[in-house]
Structures are given as C-alpha cells and as structure tokens.
C-alpha positions as CSV (number, residue, x, y, z in Angstrom):
1,Q,-7.0,6.1,-21.9
2,V,-7.8,3.4,-19.4
3,R,-6.9,-0.3,-19.7
4,L,-8.8,-3.0,-17.8
5,V,-7.6,-6.6,-17.5
6,E,-9.8,-9.1,-15.7
7,S,-8.8,-12.3,-14.0
8,G,-10.2,-14.9,-11.6
9,G,-12.9,-16.5,-13.6
10,G,-13.4,-20.3,-13.8
11,L,-15.7,-23.2,-13.1
12,V,-17.3,-23.6,-9.7
13,Q,-20.1,-25.7,-8.2
14,A,-23.3,-24.1,-7.1
15,G,-22.9,-22.7,-3.6
16,G,-19.2,-22.0,-4.1
17,S,-17.2,-18.8,-4.3
18,L,-15.0,-17.0,-6.8
19,R,-13.1,-13.7,-6.6
20,L,-12.7,-11.7,-9.8
21,S,-10.0,-9.0,-10.1
22,C,-9.6,-6.2,-12.6
23,A,-6.3,-4.5,-13.0
24,V,-6.7,-0.9,-13.9
25,S,-4.0,1.1,-15.6
26,G,-3.7,4.4,-17.6
27,S,-5.6,7.5,-16.6
28,I,-6.7,6.2,-13.2
29,F,-7.3,9.6,-11.8
30,D,-9.9,10.4,-14.4
31,I,-12.0,7.4,-13.4
32,N,-15.3,8.2,-11.7
33,T,-16.9,4.7,-11.6
34,L,-15.7,1.2,-11.8
35,A,-18.1,-1.6,-12.3
36,W,-18.7,-5.3,-13.2
37,H,-21.1,-6.2,-15.9
38,R,-22.0,-9.7,-17.1
39,Q,-23.5,-11.2,-20.2
40,A,-25.0,-14.7,-20.4
41,P,-25.5,-16.5,-23.7
42,G,-28.5,-15.1,-25.5
43,K,-29.0,-12.3,-23.0
44,Q,-28.2,-8.6,-22.9
45,R,-25.2,-7.4,-20.9
46,E,-26.3,-6.3,-17.4
47,L,-24.8,-4.3,-14.6
48,V,-23.8,-6.5,-11.6
49,A,-22.1,-4.0,-9.2
50,S,-20.5,-0.6,-9.3
51,I,-18.3,1.5,-7.0
52,T,-17.8,5.3,-7.4
53,R,-14.7,7.3,-6.6
54,G,-16.3,8.2,-3.3
55,G,-16.8,4.5,-2.4
56,T,-20.6,4.3,-3.0
57,T,-21.6,0.9,-4.2
58,T,-24.7,-0.4,-6.0
59,Y,-25.7,-3.9,-6.8
60,A,-28.2,-5.7,-9.1
61,N,-31.1,-7.1,-7.0
62,S,-30.1,-10.6,-8.2
63,V,-26.7,-10.5,-6.5
64,K,-27.4,-8.4,-3.4
65,G,-26.2,-10.1,-0.3
66,R,-24.0,-12.5,-2.3
67,F,-21.6,-10.4,-4.2
68,T,-19.3,-7.6,-2.9
69,I,-17.4,-5.1,-5.0
70,S,-14.3,-3.4,-3.6
71,R,-11.4,-1.3,-4.7
72,N,-8.0,-0.9,-3.3
73,S,-6.8,2.5,-2.0
74,A,-4.6,3.1,-5.0
75,G,-7.6,2.7,-7.3
76,N,-5.8,0.4,-9.6
77,T,-7.6,-2.8,-8.7
78,V,-11.2,-3.6,-8.3
79,H,-12.5,-6.9,-7.0
80,L,-15.8,-8.8,-7.2
81,Q,-16.2,-11.3,-4.4
82,M,-18.9,-13.8,-5.4
83,N,-20.4,-16.1,-2.8
84,S,-23.3,-18.6,-2.9
85,L,-23.0,-18.8,-6.6
86,K,-25.9,-20.1,-8.6
87,P,-26.1,-21.6,-12.1
88,E,-27.8,-18.5,-13.3
89,D,-24.7,-16.5,-12.4
90,T,-23.0,-18.2,-15.4
91,A,-21.8,-15.5,-17.8
92,V,-18.8,-13.6,-19.1
93,Y,-18.0,-10.9,-16.6
94,Y,-16.6,-7.6,-17.8
95,C,-14.8,-4.9,-16.0
96,H,-16.0,-1.4,-16.9
97,S,-14.9,2.1,-16.1
98,Q,-16.4,5.5,-16.8
99,T,-14.3,8.6,-16.5
100,V,-15.3,12.1,-15.4
101,Y,-15.3,13.0,-19.1
102,A,-17.9,10.3,-19.7
103,R,-15.6,8.0,-21.6
104,V,-16.3,4.3,-21.2
105,Y,-13.8,1.5,-21.2
106,W,-14.3,-2.3,-21.1
107,G,-12.0,-5.2,-20.3
108,Q,-11.9,-8.3,-22.5
109,G,-14.0,-10.4,-20.1
110,T,-13.6,-13.5,-18.0
111,Q,-15.8,-16.6,-18.1
112,V,-17.6,-17.7,-14.9
113,T,-19.4,-21.0,-15.1
114,V,-21.4,-22.3,-12.2
115,S,-22.4,-26.0,-12.4
116,S,-25.5,-27.4,-10.7
C-alpha cells in the first residue's frame, strides 16, 4: 500500500511559479515510478511529468523547459517545480505512483489556478 498526499497548489498570475510537493508513505521500496498528472475541467487527465526509481524523467511536450520533477534521496517526497505558468496550466494536479507489481496509487489532488 502506498499513500500520496499533495500540497503546494494555489492561485498564481501568469508567468509566476509554484512548487508542488507529494509526500509518499507506505511501501516506498516497491515504487518504480512517481509522476504528476493533471486534469482540467472538461478534459481528460494527462501525464505532466514522471521520474523512475533510476532517476529517468519524462515530460509532456506542453511543459518541457518550464516544469521540473524531482525526488529526494529517501524517495518519500516528489516535487514539481512549475515556472512560467500559463492559464492553460490551470488544473487539478495529482500525484501518482506505480509499483514494481504494477499497482497504481493516486493522491487526492491539489488545485492550481493560473490567472491571465
């Protein structure tokens, strides 16, 4: 079992920055990948960024060069640094994990709103 708790969302003006954090607890050593997804109103949930146990990162094209995913050495916190935010980044952001047993866990989400 893995528990994910997000924090750091809020309201920011376009061009600003926010840093999301996800506290990870439970079977941390079973986790293969940690990721951030987002879901805007009326749209499907989409992958924003991911980081593997080995440190390999991937990003959606829409956030490349603006967002950075990172993880602490203990593996119990994952961050998403978001710079140069745009109104289209407005969404609920979810922390996600997948274990080596292919089990998937989600956090409850944190709202990010970017005003123009």
